[in-house]
C-alpha positions in Angstrom: 219.3 186.9 6.3 222.1 187.7 8.7 221.8 187.8 12.5 222.0 191.7 12.6 219.0 192.0 10.3 217.1 189.3 12.2 217.8 191.0 15.5 216.5 194.4 14.1 213.3 192.7 13.0 212.8 190.9 16.3 213.4 194.3 18.1 210.8 195.9 15.9 208.3 193.1 16.6 209.0 193.2 20.3 208.3 196.9 20.5 205.1 196.4 18.5 204.0 193.6 20.9 204.8 195.3 24.2 204.5 199.0 23.3 207.9 199.6 25.0 211.1 200.9 23.5 214.2 198.8 24.0 217.9 199.4 23.3 219.6 197.2 20.7 219.2 193.6 21.6 222.2 191.7 23.0 222.5 187.9 22.7 223.0 187.6 26.5 219.9 189.6 27.5 217.4 187.6 29.4 213.9 187.7 27.9 212.2 187.6 31.3 214.5 189.7 33.6 216.3 191.8 31.0 213.2 192.6 28.8 210.5 191.9 31.4 208.6 189.6 29.1 206.0 187.4 30.5 204.4 184.3 28.9 201.8 186.4 27.1 204.4 188.8 25.7 206.4 185.8 24.5 203.3 184.2 22.8 202.5 187.4 21.1 206.1 188.0 20.0 206.2 184.5 18.5 203.0 185.0 16.6 204.4 188.2 15.1 207.6 186.4 14.2 205.8 183.5 12.6 203.6 185.8 10.6 206.5 188.1 9.5 208.7 185.2 8.4 206.1 182.7 7.3 207.5 180.0 9.6 206.2 178.0 12.5 208.1 177.8 15.8 207.2 174.7 17.7 206.4 175.2 21.4 208.9 172.6 22.5 211.7 174.7 20.8 210.7 177.6 23.0 210.8 175.8 26.3 214.5 176.4 26.9 214.6 179.9 25.3 215.6 182.3 28.0 217.9 184.8 26.2 217.7 186.9 23.1 220.7 184.9 21.6 218.9 181.6 21.9 215.7 183.0 20.3 217.8 184.3 17.4 219.6 180.9 17.0 216.2 179.2 16.6 214.9 181.9 14.2 218.1 181.8 12.1 217.7 178.0 11.7 214.0 178.3 10.9 214.5 181.1 8.3 217.5 179.3 6.7 215.5 176.0 6.5 212.6 177.9 4.8 214.9 179.6 2.4 216.7 176.4 1.4 213.3 174.7 1.0 212.1 177.4 -1.4 215.3 177.3 -3.4 215.0 173.5 -3.9 
């Protein structure tokens, strides 16, 4: 799955979680200031992501996530790892 597809799915899940509408996500957008997400929003978003992709995102990976780009980096790695594991 490429980054554009992943970003579109994260945007869909974000809007589902918060009930807000957001413009297209930019890698440099801050999750807290740019999207106004608090810790509960983030927890809900991560649960939606985990369910949608069948992955688990460890809490320690999220500790330094403060931009959309960093979140997408982690998700790309997790999804790629799952895909390669299934192919093996």
